[in-house]
C-alpha positions in Angstrom: 103.2 110.0 109.4 104.7 112.1 112.1 107.6 109.8 112.5 108.4 110.2 108.8 108.0 114.0 109.1 110.6 113.9 111.8 112.9 111.9 109.6 112.5 114.6 106.9 113.3 117.4 109.4 116.4 115.5 110.5 117.4 115.1 106.9 117.0 118.8 106.1 118.9 119.9 109.1 121.6 117.4 108.6 122.1 118.6 105.1 122.6 122.1 106.5 125.3 121.1 109.0 123.3 120.1 112.1 124.0 116.8 113.9 121.6 115.1 116.4 122.3 115.9 120.0 122.4 113.1 122.6 120.2 114.8 125.1 118.3 118.1 125.4 120.9 119.7 127.6 123.5 119.4 124.8 121.2 120.8 122.0 121.3 124.1 120.2 117.9 123.4 118.8 115.0 121.4 120.3 112.1 120.6 118.0 108.8 119.2 119.1 106.9 117.5 116.3 103.4 117.3 117.6 100.2 115.4 117.1 96.7 116.9 117.7 94.5 114.0 116.9 93.8 113.3 120.6 93.8 115.5 123.7 96.2 113.2 125.5 99.0 113.7 123.0 98.5 117.4 123.2 98.7 117.4 127.0 101.9 115.4 126.9 103.4 117.9 124.5 102.6 120.9 126.6 104.0 119.1 129.7 107.3 118.4 127.9 107.4 121.9 126.4 107.2 123.4 129.9 110.3 121.6 131.0 112.4 123.3 128.3 111.9 126.7 129.9 114.6 126.0 132.4 117.0 124.9 129.6 116.3 128.2 127.9 117.3 130.1 131.1 120.6 128.2 131.2 121.3 128.6 127.5 120.1 131.8 126.0 121.1 130.7 122.5 118.9 127.7 122.6 116.2 127.7 119.9 112.9 125.9 120.6 110.7 125.0 117.7 107.2 123.5 117.6 106.2 121.7 114.5 103.3 119.5 113.5 99.5 119.6 114.0 99.4 121.4 117.4 101.5 124.2 116.0 99.1 124.5 113.1 95.8 124.3 115.1 96.9 125.9 118.4 99.2 128.8 117.4 97.8 131.3 119.9 97.6 128.7 122.7 101.3 127.8 122.3 102.4 131.5 122.2 100.3 132.2 125.3 101.4 129.1 127.3 105.0 129.0 126.2 106.4 132.5 125.2 109.9 130.9 125.2 109.1 129.1 122.0 111.1 130.7 119.1 109.7 129.0 116.0 106.5 127.4 115.0 105.5 125.7 111.7 102.7 123.5 110.5 103.1 120.1 108.9 102.9 121.4 105.4 105.9 123.7 105.9 108.5 121.3 107.4 110.8 122.0 104.4 111.5 125.4 105.9 112.7 124.1 109.2 116.4 124.8 108.6 115.9 128.4 107.4 113.6 129.1 110.3 115.8 127.8 113.2 118.8 129.6 111.7 116.9 132.9 111.6 116.9 133.2 107.8 113.1 133.0 107.6 110.2 134.2 109.6 109.5 132.4 112.9 106.0 131.2 112.0 104.9 129.3 108.9 101.4 127.9 108.6 100.5 128.5 104.9 98.8 125.8 102.9 101.7 124.6 100.8 100.4 123.4 97.4 103.9 122.5 96.2 104.4 120.0 99.1 103.8 117.0 96.8 106.6 118.2 94.4 109.3 119.0 97.0 112.1 116.5 97.2 113.2 116.7 100.8 116.2 115.2 102.4 115.5 112.3 104.8 117.5 110.8 107.7 115.8 107.4 108.2 115.7 105.7 111.6 116.0 102.2 110.0 118.3 100.8 107.3 115.8 98.0 106.6 112.3 99.5 106.4 111.3 102.9 105.1 108.3 105.1 105.1 107.4 106.8 101.8 104.8 109.6 101.6 102.7 109.2 98.5 100.2 112.0 99.3 99.4 114.7 101.8 96.3 116.0 103.4 92.7 114.7 103.6 89.4 115.6 102.0 87.2 113.3 104.1 86.2 115.5 107.0 85.2 112.8 109.4 83.3 114.7 112.1 85.7 113.9 114.9 89.0 114.4 113.0 91.2 117.5 113.1 93.6 116.3 110.3 91.9 118.0 107.3 92.3 121.3 109.2 95.9 120.8 110.1 97.3 119.0 107.1 95.2 120.6 104.4 93.5 119.2 101.3 94.7 116.1 99.5 97.6 116.4 97.1 99.4 113.4 95.6 103.0 113.0 94.6 103.9 112.2 91.0 104.3 108.4 90.5 107.7 108.9 88.9 109.0 110.7 92.1 107.7 107.8 94.3 109.1 105.1 92.1 112.5 106.9 92.0 112.5 107.0 95.8 111.8 103.2 96.0 114.6 102.5 93.5 117.0 104.5 95.6 116.0 102.7 98.7 116.3 99.3 97.1 119.8 100.2 95.9 120.7 101.1 99.5 119.6 97.7 100.7 116.1 98.4 102.1 113.9 95.4 102.1 110.5 96.8 102.9 108.6 100.1 102.3 105.3 101.4 103.7 103.4 103.9 101.6 101.8 106.7 103.7 98.7 108.8 103.2 95.7 109.8 105.2 93.7 107.8 102.7 96.0 106.0 100.2 93.0 104.7 98.3 92.2 108.1 97.0 95.8 108.7 95.6 95.4 110.3 92.3 98.3 111.9 90.3 99.3 110.8 86.8 97.8 107.4 87.8 95.6 105.9 90.5 96.6 103.9 93.6 96.3 100.4 92.0 98.5 101.6 89.1 101.0 103.0 91.5 101.2 99.7 93.3 101.9 97.9 90.0 104.7 100.4 89.1 106.3 99.9 92.5 106.1 96.2 92.3 108.2 96.3 89.1 111.1 97.8 91.1 111.3 94.3 92.7 111.3 95.7 96.3 110.7 92.6 98.4 107.9 93.9 100.7 105.4 96.7 100.2 102.8 97.9 102.8 100.4 100.9 102.8 98.4 102.8 105.4 95.8 104.0 105.8 92.9 102.6 103.7 89.5 104.2 103.9 86.8 101.5 103.8 84.6 103.6 101.5 87.2 103.7 98.8 88.5 100.2 99.1 87.7 98.9 95.6 87.5 95.4 94.1 90.3 96.5 91.8 92.5 97.2 94.7 91.7 93.9 96.4 92.6 92.1 93.1 95.8 94.0 92.9 96.8 93.0 96.4 96.0 89.4 95.4 98.2 89.6 92.3 101.3 91.5 93.3 104.0 89.4 95.1 105.5 92.4 96.9 102.2 93.5 98.6 102.1 92.1 102.1 99.1 90.2 103.4 98.0 92.9 105.8 95.6 95.8 105.6 94.7 98.4 108.1 91.0 99.2 107.6 89.6 101.6 110.2 86.0 100.7 111.2 85.7 103.2 114.1 82.2 102.0 115.2 79.8 99.1 114.4 76.7 101.2 114.6 75.3 102.6 111.4 73.9 105.6 113.4 77.3 106.4 114.8 79.0 105.9 111.4 76.6 108.4 109.9 77.3 111.0 112.6 81.0 110.4 112.2 80.6 111.1 108.4 82.4 107.9 107.5 80.5 107.3 104.3 79.7 103.6 104.7 77.5 101.3 106.7 78.6 98.3 108.8 77.1 96.0 106.2 79.1 97.6 103.4 82.2 97.4 105.5 81.6 93.7 106.2 81.2 92.9 102.5 84.6 94.4 101.8 86.2 92.3 104.6 84.6 89.2 103.1 86.0 90.1 99.7 89.5 90.7 101.1 89.5 87.3 102.9 88.2 85.5 99.8 90.9 87.0 97.6 93.7 86.8 100.1 92.8 84.0 102.6 95.7 84.5 105.0 95.3 88.3 105.2 95.7 90.0 108.5 93.2 92.8 109.1 93.6 95.5 111.8 91.4 98.4 112.6 90.7 101.5 114.7 87.9 101.8 117.2 86.5 104.9 119.0 84.4 104.5 122.1 82.1 107.1 123.5 81.4 109.2 120.4 78.7 111.8 121.2 75.3 110.2 121.1 76.7 106.6 121.3 74.0 104.7 123.2 74.6 101.4 124.9 72.9 99.7 121.9 75.2 101.5 119.5 78.2 100.3 121.5 76.9 96.7 121.6 76.9 96.8 117.8 80.7 97.6 117.9 81.2 94.6 120.2 79.2 92.6 117.7 81.5 93.8 114.9 84.6 92.8 116.9 83.4 89.4 117.6 82.1 88.9 114.1 85.1 90.1 112.1 87.8 88.9 114.5 90.6 91.4 113.7 94.2 90.5 114.1 94.7 93.6 116.2 93.1 97.0 116.9 94.0 100.5 118.0 91.2 101.6 120.3 90.7 105.0 122.0 88.2 107.0 123.9 86.6 109.8 121.8 88.6 112.9 122.2 86.8 116.2 121.4 88.8 118.4 119.0 88.0 122.1 118.7 87.1 123.0 115.2 85.6 119.7 114.2 81.9 119.1 113.7 81.7 116.6 116.6 83.1 119.2 119.0 79.7 120.9 119.2 77.5 117.7 119.2 75.2 117.1 122.1 74.6 114.0 124.2 78.2 113.6 125.2 79.1 110.3 126.9 80.6 110.6 130.4 84.3 109.9 130.5 83.8 107.0 133.0 81.5 105.4 130.5 83.9 106.0 127.7 86.7 104.3 129.7 84.4 101.3 130.6 83.6 100.8 127.0 87.2 101.1 125.9 88.3 98.5 128.5 85.7 96.1 127.3 86.8 96.5 123.7 90.4 95.9 124.6 89.6 92.8 126.6 87.5 91.3 123.8 90.3 92.0 121.3 93.0 90.6 123.6 91.3 87.2 123.5 90.7 87.3 119.7 94.3 88.3 118.9 95.6 85.5 121.2 93.3 83.0 119.5 94.4 84.0 116.1 98.1 83.9 117.1 97.7 80.4 118.5 96.5 79.2 115.1 100.0 80.0 113.8 101.8 77.6 116.1 103.4 74.9 114.1 103.4 77.0 110.9 106.5 78.3 109.1 106.6 82.1 108.6 108.9 84.3 106.5 110.3 86.9 109.0 112.3 90.0 108.1 114.9 90.4 110.9 114.8 94.0 112.2 117.2 93.8 115.2 117.4 92.7 118.8 114.2 92.1 120.8 113.2 95.0 123.0 112.6 92.7 125.9 115.6 90.3 125.5 118.8 91.3 123.7 119.7 87.6 123.3 116.8 87.3 120.9 116.3 88.7 117.5 113.0 90.3 116.5 111.3 90.7 113.2 107.9 90.7 111.4 106.0 88.4 109.2 104.3 89.5 106.0 101.1 89.7 108.0 102.9 92.2 110.4 103.1 89.8 113.3 106.1 90.3 115.7 108.3 87.2 116.0 111.2 86.6 118.3 113.8 83.9 117.8 117.3 83.0 119.1 120.2 85.0 117.7 121.9 82.6 115.4 124.1 85.2 113.8 121.8 86.1 111.0 122.5 89.5 109.5 119.9 92.1 110.4 117.8 92.8 107.3 117.7 89.3 106.1 114.6 87.1 105.5 114.5 84.0 107.6 112.0 81.0 107.6 110.9 80.6 111.2 108.9 77.7 112.7 106.5 79.2 115.2 106.6 77.3 118.4 104.8 79.6 120.9 102.0 82.2 120.5 101.6 85.1 122.9 99.0 87.8 123.1 101.0 90.3 121.1 103.8 88.3 119.5 105.0 84.9 118.4 108.3 83.1 119.1 110.0 80.3 117.2 113.3 79.0 115.8 115.0 79.3 112.4 114.1 76.4 110.1 
């Protein structure tokens, strides 16, 4: 979501005569688009921000802007720690970035923007093959550990006609894959619901459609059937579990039990047998006992995800969990996180090995990051695949025979 917000700011500024600078020393404007979901990201931001102070001393005309969730939630902290910052704006106000850095608007913008879903913002996309599309903004869930509802505001959905028009433009420009973005896409509700939106987009004949993120509580049988029926919807879903313990799920205010979650996974796999399921896991949530943690381990071994994003619990000021007692020592959080990652490494490798000898449709995205002699792309199940460069045009679909599985990728040759 932050990546796409950055694309929007680039588009807005580009439409007003700005061009991207090659390095900070050449810039007239430096924008930090920040994330506040974990403390580590916030610390990295403040470290980078501190380095711009010297640039400001050398170039008095340099404008430094801070956008995103840290700007929204830590306005006073930013002003105190970095008085050289000129402009700050929250994620609901990125449409004002050009006026703000040019001095035509105030240097601080943090209002809840109820018109965000109706704003048609310019976008400079980082890819010519795959595109992010925001279908809604904000969140109404208030999970006890999460700062997002406080920084991105309440849920508001874009009109379906606006979304479909954007998909049609992208398809006309040669894009092959789109990913629909929302804090909880399942609760999209404008002139239609999320399943109806998927059906409308499928009619545009875009080749691949993905969406993130789905909240398990709102994953309906109707949505599962829609995923089964629509040819454009990829066989991959990201379904954050967060913890395997019902006690911890309740304290997290997730709105489901592990048993309810497991039933939805079973329904997904019955409807779409080859579906890849990924998830998020938090270790060391306040009050998490060893027994609670073992239930998360049980869940990992039982469900066997294709991949996970796992993190230590990070206290966020302003959330309900921030004031909870029985905090878990950081060393214990780290130990639990490492165990989760080790378990998942083996599960992912095992699942990848099952794909050896199969033929997969791969969308070629470009050269491999690790070997420029190889091309890299992704399957419909979102697996990374590398293959020899045979002159195939980037952006094409290629049938690839998988010959080798690795822990985080696959390799093969064009059929």
